[in-house]
C-alpha positions as a Markdown table, in Angstrom:
| # | Residue | x | y | z |
|---|---|---|---|---|
| 1 | Met | -30.3 | -14.0 | 43.1 |
| 2 | Ala | -32.0 | -14.9 | 40.0 |
| 3 | Ser | -32.7 | -11.2 | 39.4 |
| 4 | Leu | -28.9 | -10.4 | 40.1 |
| 5 | Ser | -28.0 | -13.1 | 37.6 |
| 6 | Gly | -30.1 | -11.6 | 34.9 |
| 7 | Leu | -28.8 | -8.2 | 35.4 |
| 8 | Arg | -25.3 | -9.4 | 35.2 |
| 9 | Arg | -26.3 | -11.3 | 31.8 |
| 10 | Arg | -27.9 | -8.0 | 30.3 |
| 11 | Glu | -25.0 | -6.1 | 31.5 |
| 12 | Ala | -22.5 | -8.5 | 29.6 |
| 13 | Val | -24.6 | -8.7 | 26.5 |
| 14 | Ala | -24.6 | -4.7 | 26.5 |
| 15 | Phe | -20.9 | -4.6 | 27.0 |
| 16 | Tyr | -20.1 | -6.9 | 24.1 |
| 17 | Leu | -22.7 | -5.2 | 21.8 |
| 18 | Thr | -20.9 | -2.0 | 22.7 |
| 19 | Ile | -17.6 | -3.0 | 22.0 |
| 20 | Ser | -18.6 | -5.3 | 19.0 |
| 21 | Pro | -17.3 | -2.9 | 16.1 |
| 22 | Trp | -13.9 | -2.9 | 17.8 |
| 23 | Leu | -13.9 | -6.6 | 18.2 |
| 24 | Ile | -14.9 | -7.3 | 14.6 |
| 25 | Gly | -12.4 | -5.1 | 13.6 |
| 26 | Leu | -9.5 | -6.7 | 15.6 |
| 27 | Ile | -10.5 | -10.2 | 14.3 |
| 28 | Leu | -11.0 | -9.1 | 10.7 |
| 29 | Phe | -8.0 | -6.4 | 10.3 |
| 30 | Thr | -5.6 | -7.5 | 12.8 |
| 31 | Ala | -5.8 | -10.7 | 14.5 |
| 32 | Gly | -6.9 | -12.7 | 11.4 |
| 33 | Pro | -4.2 | -11.4 | 9.1 |
| 34 | Met | -1.7 | -12.0 | 11.7 |
| 35 | Leu | -2.6 | -15.6 | 12.0 |
| 36 | Ile | -2.8 | -15.9 | 8.4 |
| 37 | Ser | 0.8 | -14.2 | 7.9 |
| 38 | Leu | 2.0 | -16.9 | 10.3 |
| 39 | Tyr | 0.6 | -19.8 | 8.1 |
| 40 | Val | 2.0 | -18.1 | 5.0 |
| 41 | Ser | 5.5 | -17.7 | 6.3 |
| 42 | Phe | 5.7 | -21.7 | 6.4 |
| 43 | Thr | 4.8 | -21.8 | 2.8 |
| 44 | Asp | 6.1 | -20.8 | -0.7 |
| 45 | Trp | 3.6 | -18.5 | -2.1 |
| 46 | Asp | 3.6 | -15.9 | -5.2 |
| 47 | Leu | 0.0 | -14.7 | -4.9 |
| 48 | Leu | -0.6 | -16.4 | -8.2 |
| 49 | Thr | -0.6 | -20.0 | -7.3 |
| 50 | Ala | -1.5 | -22.1 | -4.3 |
| 51 | Pro | 0.9 | -21.7 | -1.3 |
| 52 | Thr | 3.2 | -24.8 | -0.9 |
| 53 | Trp | 4.1 | -25.7 | 2.5 |
| 54 | Val | 7.9 | -25.5 | 3.1 |
| 55 | Gly | 8.3 | -25.7 | 6.8 |
| 56 | Leu | 11.2 | -23.8 | 8.2 |
| 57 | Asp | 12.8 | -22.9 | 5.0 |
| 58 | Asn | 11.9 | -19.4 | 5.0 |
| 59 | Tyr | 13.3 | -18.8 | 8.5 |
| 60 | Ala | 16.4 | -20.8 | 7.7 |
| 61 | Arg | 16.9 | -18.3 | 4.5 |
| 62 | Leu | 16.9 | -15.4 | 7.0 |
| 63 | Leu | 20.5 | -16.5 | 8.4 |
| 64 | Asp | 22.1 | -16.5 | 4.7 |
| 65 | Asp | 20.4 | -13.3 | 3.4 |
| 66 | Pro | 22.8 | -10.3 | 3.1 |
| 67 | Arg | 20.2 | -7.7 | 2.3 |
| 68 | Leu | 18.3 | -8.6 | 5.4 |
| 69 | Trp | 21.5 | -7.7 | 7.5 |
| 70 | Gln | 21.8 | -4.5 | 5.7 |
| 71 | Ser | 18.2 | -3.5 | 6.1 |
| 72 | Leu | 18.6 | -4.5 | 9.8 |
| 73 | Lys | 21.8 | -2.6 | 10.0 |
| 74 | Val | 20.1 | 0.4 | 8.4 |
| 75 | Thr | 17.0 | 0.5 | 10.4 |
| 76 | Ala | 19.2 | 0.0 | 13.7 |
| 77 | Leu | 21.5 | 2.9 | 12.8 |
| 78 | Tyr | 18.4 | 5.0 | 12.2 |
| 79 | Thr | 16.7 | 4.1 | 15.6 |
| 80 | Ala | 19.9 | 4.5 | 17.4 |
| 81 | Ala | 20.4 | 8.3 | 15.9 |
| 82 | Tyr | 16.7 | 9.4 | 15.7 |
| 83 | Val | 15.0 | 8.0 | 19.2 |
| 84 | Pro | 17.4 | 10.0 | 21.4 |
| 85 | Leu | 17.1 | 13.3 | 18.8 |
| 86 | Glu | 13.2 | 12.9 | 19.1 |
| 87 | Leu | 13.1 | 12.3 | 22.8 |
| 88 | Ala | 15.4 | 15.4 | 23.7 |
| 89 | Gly | 14.3 | 17.8 | 21.0 |
| 90 | Gly | 10.5 | 17.0 | 21.7 |
| 91 | Leu | 11.4 | 17.8 | 25.2 |
| 92 | Ser | 13.0 | 21.1 | 24.3 |
| 93 | Leu | 10.1 | 22.3 | 22.2 |
| 94 | Ala | 7.6 | 21.6 | 24.9 |
| 95 | Leu | 9.6 | 23.4 | 27.5 |
| 96 | Leu | 9.7 | 26.2 | 25.0 |
| 97 | Ala | 6.1 | 26.1 | 24.4 |
| 98 | Arg | 5.1 | 25.5 | 28.2 |
| 99 | Pro | 4.8 | 29.0 | 29.4 |
| 100 | Arg | 1.4 | 30.8 | 28.9 |
| 101 | Leu | 2.5 | 33.7 | 26.8 |
| 102 | Arg | 0.7 | 35.7 | 24.3 |
| 103 | Gly | 0.7 | 34.0 | 21.0 |
| 104 | Ile | 1.9 | 30.4 | 22.4 |
| 105 | Gly | -0.7 | 28.6 | 21.0 |
| 106 | Ile | 0.3 | 29.7 | 17.4 |
| 107 | Phe | 3.7 | 28.5 | 18.2 |
| 108 | Arg | 2.5 | 25.0 | 19.4 |
| 109 | Thr | 0.2 | 24.7 | 16.5 |
| 110 | Leu | 3.0 | 25.4 | 14.0 |
| 111 | Tyr | 5.2 | 22.7 | 15.3 |
| 112 | Tyr | 2.4 | 20.2 | 15.5 |
| 113 | Leu | 0.8 | 20.5 | 12.2 |
| 114 | Pro | 3.7 | 18.9 | 10.3 |
| 115 | Ser | 3.1 | 15.7 | 12.3 |
| 116 | Val | -0.3 | 15.3 | 11.0 |
| 117 | Leu | 0.3 | 15.9 | 7.3 |
| 118 | Ser | 0.8 | 13.1 | 4.9 |
| 119 | Gly | 4.2 | 11.3 | 4.8 |
| 120 | Val | 4.3 | 11.5 | 1.1 |
| 121 | Ala | 3.4 | 15.3 | 1.1 |
| 122 | Phe | 6.1 | 16.3 | 3.5 |
| 123 | Val | 8.8 | 13.9 | 1.7 |
| 124 | Val | 8.1 | 15.8 | -1.4 |
| 125 | Val | 8.9 | 19.2 | 0.2 |
| 126 | Trp | 12.1 | 17.6 | 1.4 |
| 127 | Leu | 13.0 | 16.4 | -1.9 |
| 128 | Trp | 13.0 | 20.1 | -2.9 |
| 129 | Leu | 14.6 | 21.3 | -0.1 |
| 130 | Leu | 17.4 | 18.6 | -0.5 |
| 131 | Asn | 17.7 | 18.8 | -4.1 |
| 132 | Pro | 21.6 | 19.2 | -4.6 |
| 133 | Arg | 21.3 | 21.6 | -7.5 |
| 134 | Gly | 18.4 | 24.0 | -6.8 |
| 135 | Gly | 17.4 | 23.0 | -3.2 |
| 136 | Leu | 16.9 | 25.8 | -0.7 |
| 137 | Ile | 19.3 | 24.2 | 1.8 |
| 138 | Asn | 22.4 | 24.0 | -0.4 |
| 139 | Leu | 21.4 | 27.8 | -1.9 |
| 140 | Met | 21.5 | 29.0 | 1.6 |
| 141 | Leu | 24.6 | 27.1 | 2.3 |
| 142 | Ala | 26.4 | 28.5 | -0.8 |
| 143 | Gln | 25.6 | 31.9 | 0.5 |
| 144 | Val | 28.0 | 31.5 | 3.2 |
| 145 | Gly | 30.7 | 29.6 | 1.1 |
| 146 | Ile | 29.7 | 26.0 | 1.9 |
| 147 | Pro | 29.4 | 23.4 | -0.8 |
| 148 | Gly | 26.3 | 21.6 | -0.1 |
| 149 | Pro | 26.6 | 17.5 | -0.1 |
| 150 | Arg | 24.6 | 15.7 | -2.8 |
| 151 | Trp | 22.3 | 14.7 | 0.3 |
| 152 | Leu | 19.8 | 11.8 | -0.8 |
| 153 | Leu | 22.1 | 10.9 | -3.6 |
| 154 | Asp | 25.0 | 10.2 | -1.7 |
| 155 | Pro | 25.1 | 6.9 | 0.0 |
| 156 | Gln | 27.2 | 8.7 | 2.9 |
| 157 | Trp | 24.7 | 11.6 | 3.4 |
| 158 | Ala | 21.4 | 9.5 | 2.4 |
| 159 | Leu | 20.5 | 8.1 | 6.1 |
| 160 | Ala | 21.4 | 11.4 | 7.7 |
| 161 | Ser | 19.2 | 13.2 | 5.3 |
| 162 | Leu | 16.3 | 10.9 | 6.0 |
| 163 | Ile | 17.0 | 11.5 | 9.8 |
| 164 | Leu | 16.9 | 15.3 | 8.9 |
| 165 | Met | 13.6 | 15.1 | 7.1 |
| 166 | Ser | 12.2 | 13.2 | 10.3 |
| 167 | Val | 13.0 | 15.9 | 12.6 |
| 168 | Trp | 9.9 | 17.9 | 11.0 |
| 169 | Gly | 7.5 | 15.1 | 13.1 |
| 170 | Trp | 8.8 | 16.1 | 16.7 |
| 171 | Gly | 5.5 | 17.9 | 17.2 |
| 172 | Arg | 3.8 | 14.9 | 18.3 |
| 173 | Thr | 6.3 | 14.0 | 20.8 |
| 174 | Met | 6.1 | 17.9 | 21.9 |
| 175 | Val | 2.1 | 17.6 | 22.4 |
| 176 | Ile | 2.7 | 14.4 | 24.7 |
| 177 | Tyr | 5.4 | 16.1 | 26.8 |
| 178 | Leu | 3.2 | 19.3 | 27.2 |
| 179 | Ala | 0.8 | 17.0 | 28.6 |
| 180 | Gly | 3.2 | 15.5 | 31.1 |
| 181 | Leu | 4.4 | 18.9 | 32.1 |
| 182 | Gln | 0.7 | 19.8 | 33.0 |
| 183 | Asn | 1.0 | 17.2 | 35.6 |
| 184 | Ile | 3.7 | 18.4 | 37.5 |
| 185 | Pro | 2.7 | 20.6 | 40.5 |
| 186 | Ala | 3.7 | 24.2 | 40.3 |
| 187 | Glu | 4.3 | 24.4 | 43.9 |
| 188 | Leu | 7.0 | 22.1 | 43.6 |
| 189 | His | 9.1 | 24.7 | 41.5 |
| 190 | Glu | 7.9 | 27.5 | 43.6 |
| 191 | Ala | 9.4 | 26.0 | 46.6 |
| 192 | Ala | 12.6 | 24.9 | 44.9 |
| 193 | Ala | 13.0 | 28.5 | 43.5 |
| 194 | Ile | 12.6 | 29.9 | 47.1 |
| 195 | Asp | 15.4 | 27.6 | 48.3 |
| 196 | Gly | 17.6 | 28.9 | 45.8 |
| 197 | Ala | 17.7 | 26.4 | 42.9 |
| 198 | Asp | 18.0 | 27.8 | 39.4 |
| 199 | Ala | 16.3 | 26.8 | 36.3 |
| 200 | Trp | 18.5 | 23.8 | 35.5 |
| 201 | Ala | 18.3 | 22.7 | 39.0 |
| 202 | Arg | 14.8 | 22.6 | 38.7 |
| 203 | Leu | 14.8 | 21.1 | 35.5 |
| 204 | Arg | 17.2 | 18.2 | 36.7 |
| 205 | Thr | 15.8 | 17.5 | 40.3 |
| 206 | Ile | 12.0 | 18.1 | 39.8 |
| 207 | Thr | 11.0 | 18.3 | 35.9 |
| 208 | Leu | 12.9 | 15.2 | 34.5 |
| 209 | Pro | 12.2 | 13.0 | 37.4 |
| 210 | Leu | 8.4 | 13.6 | 37.4 |
| 211 | Leu | 8.5 | 13.5 | 33.7 |
| 212 | Thr | 10.0 | 9.9 | 33.6 |
| 213 | Pro | 6.7 | 8.2 | 32.8 |
| 214 | Thr | 6.3 | 10.3 | 29.7 |
| 215 | Ile | 9.5 | 10.1 | 28.5 |
| 216 | Phe | 9.1 | 6.2 | 28.8 |
| 217 | Phe | 5.8 | 6.4 | 26.9 |
| 218 | Asn | 7.3 | 8.6 | 24.0 |
| 219 | Leu | 10.5 | 6.0 | 24.3 |
| 220 | Ile | 8.1 | 3.1 | 23.3 |
| 221 | Leu | 6.2 | 5.1 | 20.8 |
| 222 | Ser | 9.6 | 6.2 | 19.1 |
| 223 | Leu | 11.2 | 2.8 | 19.2 |
| 224 | Ile | 8.0 | 1.3 | 17.2 |
| 225 | Ser | 7.8 | 3.7 | 14.8 |
| 226 | Thr | 11.3 | 3.8 | 13.8 |
| 227 | Phe | 11.4 | 0.2 | 13.3 |
| 228 | Gln | 8.5 | 0.4 | 11.0 |
| 229 | Thr | 10.1 | 3.5 | 8.7 |
| 230 | Phe | 8.9 | 3.0 | 5.3 |
| 231 | Thr | 7.2 | 5.9 | 3.6 |
| 232 | Ser | 10.2 | 8.5 | 3.6 |
| 233 | Ala | 12.5 | 5.8 | 2.3 |
| 234 | Phe | 10.1 | 4.5 | -0.3 |
| 235 | Val | 9.4 | 7.9 | -1.8 |
| 236 | Ala | 12.6 | 9.6 | -1.3 |
| 237 | Thr | 15.4 | 6.9 | -2.4 |
| 238 | Asp | 13.6 | 3.6 | -2.6 |
| 239 | Gly | 16.3 | 2.3 | -0.4 |
| 240 | Gly | 19.1 | 3.8 | -2.5 |
| 241 | Pro | 21.8 | 4.7 | -3.2 |
| 242 | Leu | 23.6 | 1.6 | -2.7 |
| 243 | Asp | 21.1 | 0.3 | -0.1 |
| 244 | Ser | 22.2 | 2.9 | 2.1 |
| 245 | Thr | 18.5 | 3.4 | 3.1 |
| 246 | Leu | 17.0 | 0.0 | 2.6 |
| 247 | Phe | 15.0 | 0.2 | 6.0 |
| 248 | Phe | 13.5 | -3.4 | 7.0 |
| 249 | Val | 9.9 | -2.6 | 6.3 |
| 250 | Leu | 11.3 | -1.6 | 2.8 |
| 251 | Tyr | 12.9 | -4.9 | 2.4 |
| 252 | Ile | 9.6 | -6.6 | 3.5 |
| 253 | Tyr | 7.7 | -4.6 | 0.7 |
| 254 | Arg | 10.1 | -5.5 | -1.9 |
| 255 | Gln | 9.9 | -9.3 | -1.1 |
| 256 | Ala | 6.2 | -9.5 | -1.1 |
| 257 | Phe | 4.9 | -7.0 | -3.7 |
| 258 | Gln | 8.1 | -6.9 | -6.2 |
| 259 | Phe | 9.4 | -10.2 | -5.9 |
| 260 | Leu | 6.2 | -11.9 | -4.8 |
| 261 | Asn | 7.9 | -14.1 | -2.2 |
| 262 | Met | 4.9 | -13.9 | 0.1 |
| 263 | Gly | 6.1 | -16.5 | 2.2 |
| 264 | Tyr | 9.6 | -15.1 | 3.1 |
| 265 | Ala | 8.0 | -11.4 | 3.3 |
| 266 | Ser | 5.8 | -13.0 | 6.1 |
| 267 | Ala | 8.9 | -14.7 | 7.7 |
| 268 | Leu | 10.5 | -11.4 | 7.7 |
| 269 | Ala | 7.7 | -9.5 | 9.0 |
| 270 | Trp | 7.4 | -12.0 | 12.2 |
| 271 | Leu | 11.0 | -11.6 | 12.7 |
| 272 | Leu | 10.3 | -7.7 | 12.9 |
| 273 | Phe | 7.7 | -8.4 | 15.4 |
| 274 | Ala | 9.8 | -10.6 | 17.6 |
| 275 | Ile | 12.8 | -7.8 | 17.4 |
| 276 | Ile | 10.2 | -5.1 | 18.6 |
| 277 | Leu | 8.7 | -7.4 | 21.1 |
| 278 | Ala | 12.1 | -8.3 | 22.7 |
| 279 | Leu | 13.1 | -4.4 | 22.7 |
| 280 | Thr | 9.9 | -3.4 | 24.2 |
| 281 | Leu | 9.9 | -6.0 | 26.9 |
| 282 | Ile | 13.5 | -4.9 | 27.8 |
| 283 | Ile | 12.6 | -1.3 | 27.9 |
| 284 | Phe | 9.6 | -2.2 | 30.0 |
| 285 | Arg | 11.7 | -4.4 | 32.4 |
| 286 | Ser | 14.1 | -1.4 | 32.6 |
| 287 | Gln | 11.8 | 1.2 | 34.0 |
| 288 | Asp | 12.1 | 0.0 | 37.6 |
| 289 | Phe | 15.5 | 1.6 | 37.5 |
| 290 | Trp | 14.6 | 4.8 | 36.0 |
| 291 | Val | 10.8 | 5.6 | 35.8 |
| 292 | Tyr | 9.4 | 7.4 | 38.7 |
| 293 | Tyr | 5.9 | 7.6 | 39.4 |
| 294 | Ala | 4.4 | 10.0 | 41.6 |
| 295 | Gly | 1.7 | 7.8 | 43.4 |
| 296 | Glu | 4.5 | 5.2 | 44.3 |
| 297 | Arg | 5.7 | 5.0 | 47.9 |
| 298 | Ala | 8.9 | 3.5 | 48.8 |
| 299 | Glu | 8.8 | 0.1 | 50.9 |
């Protein structure tokens, strides 16, 4: 028993030594800053003087901040429009890229590469494409007699323009879908085809049900990423025109680093955390009704 206890102790020491780089990083760069921001959210702090405890004042201010509600509205509209587009668009690309054809690897690479580019780099490219006076998109529209909009300069088009720009990142979702498609047994499609099922019937009755765990995973990732949208709005519009692209994270950035309201910015950050957590938990609770895991058996 003593030797077994010593072996377990050595295994525990080896385990903690192995994970120590990750554990130290978690404490220093994630858990620690989160706890500090929680404390700061109850203070008035401008980064230049010592923080002053104000209790729940920052959280009470949330209810009377019109720009907060505008940023929530913009973020919610963007999420409601983009998440379904990304889920459907990524799946469509994955279905197109699934067949083992000559040159299909190039097709997959071309669609995936934009998703790993620097956010600033691809926004700069889109700024040129959407330029109302010399942009490629408006020039192409002019060739067919359609007057192009002012895109990012028009409050009615700015948010739609950012959604259009984000389409470039569907490659990440496509790759995850491709991995999920590889796990669907080919014999199921073969058997369905023998029974007379066409491509649409096989997609509806075999592919989509077995792909629901992957759809669930992509849904969670997309929801979290859209609520944290920052780079495209910051570089392309800085929240304008007329706050039509004032995303929630961009508003947090303004409060923290432009107005030096670190306490209020921390309260905003914790509100965002609560919103994302609540939506994620709702989606997790909903998976019992629509996500099918092949290993499960009906009771």
